[in-house]
C-alpha positions as a printed NumPy array, in Angstrom:
array([[  0.   ,  -0.001,   0.004],
       [  1.305,   3.43 ,  -0.919],
       [  1.565,   6.305,   1.57 ],
       [ -1.661,   8.267,   2.103],
       [ -2.285,  12.02 ,   1.876],
       [ -2.027,  14.07 ,   5.078],
       [ -2.245,  17.584,   3.633],
       [ -3.174,  19.189,   0.314],
       [ -2.786,  22.7  ,  -1.006],
       [ -4.325,  23.833,  -4.31 ],
       [ -2.081,  25.683,  -6.733],
       [ -2.615,  27.467, -10.046],
       [ -3.234,  25.589, -13.277],
       [ -5.266,  22.849, -11.559],
       [ -2.292,  21.487,  -9.634],
       [ -2.197,  20.174,  -6.09 ],
       [  0.681,  20.138,  -3.678],
       [  0.259,  16.985,  -1.627],
       [  2.043,  15.928,   1.526],
       [  2.135,  12.182,   2.115],
       [  2.404,  10.376,   5.449],
       [  5.999,   9.335,   4.677],
       [  7.101,  12.995,   4.449],
       [  7.234,  13.202,   0.682],
       [  5.64 ,  16.161,  -1.045],
       [  4.22 ,  15.671,  -4.517],
       [  2.789,  17.87 ,  -7.195],
       [ -0.268,  16.357,  -8.936],
       [ -1.726,  17.859, -12.126],
       [ -5.524,  17.51 , -12.219],
       [ -5.955,  19.208, -15.646],
       [ -6.296,  15.878, -17.473],
       [ -9.44 ,  15.066, -15.462],
       [-11.392,  18.274, -16.151],
       [-13.328,  16.926, -19.162],
       [-14.549,  13.73 , -17.488],
       [-17.857,  13.246, -15.679],
       [-18.01 ,  14.538, -12.128],
       [-14.563,  16.165, -12.469],
       [-15.901,  18.789, -14.913],
       [-17.027,  20.789, -11.866],
       [-13.351,  21.264, -10.954],
       [-13.001,  23.665, -13.921],
       [-14.493,  26.294, -11.604],
       [-11.284,  27.494,  -9.902],
       [-13.188,  28.677,  -6.813],
       [-14.582,  25.149,  -6.406],
       [-11.201,  23.525,  -7.201],
       [ -9.623,  25.466,  -4.331],
       [-12.067,  23.847,  -1.89 ],
       [-10.03 ,  20.631,  -1.973],
       [ -9.139,  19.022,   1.375],
       [ -7.357,  15.942,   2.645],
       [ -9.676,  13.257,   3.988],
       [ -9.371,   9.555,   4.537],
       [ -5.875,   9.467,   3.069],
       [ -6.906,  11.066,  -0.202],
       [ -8.1  ,  14.43 ,  -1.575],
       [-11.807,  15.319,  -1.803],
       [-14.033,  18.156,  -2.882],
       [-17.404,  19.19 ,  -1.376],
       [-19.491,  17.326,  -3.913],
       [-17.642,  14.061,  -3.175],
       [-15.181,  14.052,  -6.101],
       [-12.031,  12.268,  -5.036],
       [ -8.904,  10.772,  -6.526],
       [ -7.549,   7.351,  -5.609],
       [ -4.733,   7.807,  -3.069],
       [ -2.549,   5.284,  -4.927],
       [ -2.978,   7.318,  -8.147],
       [ -2.017,  10.512,  -6.296],
       [  1.152,   8.892,  -4.974],
       [  2.238,   7.052,  -8.082],
       [  1.466,   9.857, -10.537],
       [  2.755,  12.87 ,  -8.604],
       [  6.158,  14.466,  -8.979],
       [  7.683,  13.907,  -5.515],
       [ 10.439,  15.234,  -3.31 ],
       [ 11.097,  14.731,   0.391],
       [ 10.524,  17.52 ,   2.933],
       [ 14.294,  17.852,   3.267],
       [ 14.494,  18.836,  -0.416],
       [ 12.09 ,  21.786,   0.026]])
């Protein structure tokens, strides 16, 4: 099982800065999701910025979420010591 999300911060261009429980920090680009089903709502930047960490993943108010394994495996990562 991959590390889970402990903190998330929205950034510009539909990117998320994600902190994982192992101390790694990753950048995850959500732009490829914006044309699919429930994720279309994320095109509204005000709504996109309402993201929060919950249950080891990231979620939005209308229950959109992204698999925690996907977030870990597909994010560009660095450790907190590299910040």
